N, C-alpha and C positions, 0 to 999 in steps of 0.2 A: 500701450498702457492698459491696465485693467480698468473696467468701467464702474468701479465702486464710487459711491458718492458719500462724503462725510468721513467721520472718524478722525484719527490723528493726522496732522500735517506731516509732510516729509521734507527732506532737506532740499534747499535751493542754494544758488550761488549768491553770496552776499557782498562780494567785492572786498574792499579794504576795510579794516577795522576803524571804528570811530572812537573819539574820546568821550569822556563822561560830561560832555557839554549838554546842549539842548537838542541834539539830534534825536529823532524818533518821537519827540513830543508833537502833539497836534498844534497847529498854528495858533489856535485861540489861547493856548496855555503858555506859549513862549514868553519869557521875560515877565512873568507874573508873580514872582516871589522866589523864595529859597527852595530849590529843587534838588532832591536826592534820588539816586537810582539804587534799586534794591533787587534781590534775587527773584522776588515774586510779589504779587499783589498783597498777600497776607503778611509778608515781611514788611512791606511798606506801611500797611495798616498798623502793625505792631509798633513800628517806629513812631508813627503819628501819635498813638496813644501814650507811648513812653514820653514823648515830648510834652504832651498835655499834662500828664501827672507830675512832671518835673516843675511845672509852673503853677499848678493849682490842685487842691484835693478833688478827687473825682470818685464818687461812689456808685453812680447810676448812669446808664446809657439807654437811649431810646432808639430801637432799630426797626427796620421794615420787617413785617411778618414774612414777606416773601424774599428769602435770601438763602445763600449757600452757608453751610456750617462754617466755612473758613472766615466768614465775616463776624461770626459770634465768638469763636475761640480766642482771638487776641484780647478781647475785653475780659473774658473769664480768667485768662492768664495773669491779668493785672488786678484781679480781685474786684472787678467792677460788675455789679449786678445789672442784668439786662432785662428790659421790658420791650414789648413789640406793639407796633401800631399796625392796623389792618391795611392790606393792599387789595383792591378790588379790580375786577376785569369788566370793562364795558367797551367803550370806544377808546381802547388803550388801557393802561394800567394807572390807577389812581391811588395815591397814598393818603390815608385818612389819619393824619397826625392830630392828636388831641392837643390843642394849644394850651390847655391848662395842665398838661402832664408835667410834673416836676422831674427834671433830669439835669445832669451835668454835661452830657454829650448827646448830640443828635446826629445819627448817621442816616444819610439819605442816599439814594441810588437811582440812576437812570437804568432802563431795561431794554435790552436787545437792540440798542442803537437808535431808538426812537425818542423824540422829544418828550421829556417828562414834565410833571407838574412841580410847582414850587411849594416847599414846606419849610418854614423857618420858625425857630423858637428863639426869641431875642436873648434870653439869659443863658442859653446852652452853647457850648463850643460846637460848631457845625463842621462835620466831616462829610464830604461828598465823594462817593464811589463813582468814578467815570469809566470803569472798565468796559462797560457795555456801550458807552457813548464816546469812545476814544477818538473816533474819526468823525463824529457828529458835533453839532453845536450843542453844548450842554445846557441844562435847565438853570444851573447855578454858575454864575461867573465869578463871584467873590465869596465863597464860603471861607471858613478859617483854614481848612485843609482840603486838599484834593489828592486822591490816590488812584492807582489803576494797575492792572496786570496787562502786559503786552501779549502774552502767549495765546490768549483766546483768539487772536486775530491772524496768526500765522506761525511759521516755524521759528519761534523765538524761544530758545532753550531756557533762559533764566533771566528775565528782566521785568521790573515794574518800577513805578516811581511814586514819590510823594512830594507834594508842594505845600509849603507853608506860605500863605499869601501875605502875611504881615509879620515882619521879624524874621529871625533865623532859627533853625533847629539847634537845640542845645547839645545834642549828641555829636559824637565824632563823625567826620565826613568820610574817612578812609575805612572801608570795611573789607574783610576777607571774602573771597569767593568760596562757595560750597562746591568744590571741584568734583566730588563724587556724584552729586546730583546733576551738575552741568554735563558731565561726561555721559551719564546714563541717558539724558534727554537727547543729546547729539547722536549717540549710538542708535537710539530709537528712530530718529529721523532718517539716518542712513539705511537702516534695515527696512524701514517702511518704503523708502525710495526703491530699494532693490525688489521688494515685493511688488510694487506698482509697475515696475518695468519687467515683471515676470522672470527676474533672475533667481527668485526663490518662490516656492508655492506654499511655504509654511508661515502663515500670518501670526501664529502664536509666538514666533521669535520676537517681533517688534512689540506685540501686546504685552509680553512678559517683561520686557525692558522698561516700557512706559509704566507698567504697574509697579515695578521695583522703584522707579524714580518717585512715584507718588507716595509710596510707603515711606521713603526717606524724607520727603518734604513734610509729611505729617508729623514725623518725629522731631525734625530739626529744621526750623525755618527762620528763626529770629537772628538778626544781626549780620546778615550776609548781603554783600553788594552784587550788582550786575557785572557780567563780563563784557568785554568790548565786542566780541562776536555777536552776542545777543542784542546789544544796543544797535549794532550795524543792521541786523535783521529787522529790528523794530523801526529803524529809519525808513524802511521800504514799505511799510504797511499801508501808507497813504496811497500807494500806487494801485492798490486793489479796490479803492473806494468806488470808482465808477462801475466796475463789474458787479460789485455787491448790490449797488442801487438798481442796476438794470435787472439783475436776477430777481431781486425782492419785489420790484414793481410788477414784473410779469407774473410771478407766482401769486402775489396778493390779488391781482386783478382776476386771474383765472380760477382762484379758489372759490369764486362764486358758483362754479359748476359742482362743487362738492356738497353732499347732503350731510356729512358728518364732521367736517373740519371747518371751523370758523376762525379767521385771522383775529388775533387779539387787537392788532392795530389795523384799522380798515384801509389805510393808505400809507404810502411812503411820501413824507413831506420833503420840501427842498433841503432842509437842514439835516435830514436823517441819512445815516449810513448804517444799514442793518447788520447786526451780528448774525442773527437768524431771522426766520419768519415764524414767530410762535403762533400756534393755533390751539384752540380748545377742541377736544374730540368728544363728540356726542355719545351718550348712551353707555358710558363706562367701557368703551371699546379701544381705549388708547393702547393697552398692552397688546391686544390682538393686531392692531394696525402696525405698531412698532415692530412686532415680530414678523409680520408680512413684509415690511420694508427690508428688514434684515435678510430675510430669505431671498430677496431680490437685490441684495448688495447696496442698499441705501441705509445709512446709519444715522438716524435722526435721534438726538439725545433728548432727555427729559431734564428740565430745569425746575426744581431740584428735588432730590430725595428729601422728604419731610423729616427734619431732625429735631423739632420741638413741637409743643402744643400750639397749634395755630388757630386764629380766629376762623369761624365757620366760613365767612366770605372769602378768606384767603385760601382755605383748604380746597375750595373748588378749583383754584388754579393749580395747586400742587397735584390734584388727582386727575386732571384732564389735559394739562399742557403737554404739547409735543413741539419740538423746535425743528422746523424744516430747514434744509440746508440752502444757503444762498451765497456762499463765499466765493472768493476770487479764483479758486481752482476750476470753476465751472462756468458754463455759458447757458444761454436760454434753452438750448436743446436739452441740456441736463435737467433744467427746471421742468420742461415738458415731460421728460421721462419720470421725474419724481411725482408730478401731479398725476400722470397717467397711472402710476401704481396706486395712488390713493383712490382714484376712481375705479380701478380694477378691483380693489379690495371691497369697495362698496357694492359692486355687482355680486360678489360672493355672499353678501348679506341678504339679498333679495328683499322681501317685505319687512325684514326686521327694522329697517330704517326707512320710513316713508314720510317723515315730516322734516322739512328744512329748518335750520336755525332761523329765528327771527332776526332780520337784518336792519 
């Protein structure tokens, strides 16, 4: 196998298909309400908003300033105006919700698989995004709605879910599958597997397929259901929780050796199953470090590209965050290599970085 770390997942054996029951859901969410499975997380969020506007008029939504554009778009598609509350980085990420802010919908999110804080507005419908805390214990146990995407955690071609914690969804339960999108994702996994096994040397083959799938999802994502093969893959995600925790704990502890990379979350708590180990990179050197890692076959993503005007305190996260890899494909030896590359990069800087982060 190639020694690359990160980037897209590749195909694995999922066994027999499962039904659209509660397989794949984290244990804390099972039997908690009316649950529907969708093609993606944004499809699930769109369905949640659609359900809310069927029951009450909604003009405004209050979202975290630190978010992906896919969390904003479904609101805009329903003609709902969005405002943002700041998110700050200290010992973790803190959401600064203005309790006096008038809104019809409050959207909250956990980040990177770590325990989040609680932010509730009593008069607003509360949607909680648990995509990043899918395998962790979430900060909110009983919001009005919960939703998530599965594919961030493993080779799940097309599956997400939404849960209405009181009552039932007003929309239809049976939804068509978006077969072209599903087939592209599955094709990408297969080609990526061939690449990792050195059966092909051209990585642009799978990158182009995944890119084509993303373009299709951007254009057409509403109203589609999950397929059984994706749900079966989602049911296996919990199996990787232990390895993720082990990798993240090792990496977090040893990042104390770095002069430029500070973990956003200083420790991995008992309830945490990290999606990544997010760090803030000192001195405006994130792009240089990211490129250095790429040149050494480590693909650490940035969360996220800034897509709106953010508060100053949140913009610091957007401009300096880098997500180090800790997922179940890898072991502690891979974490040692990843950290070693960060430290090697620092040696190339010489005296340019001579002050450690305050810890």
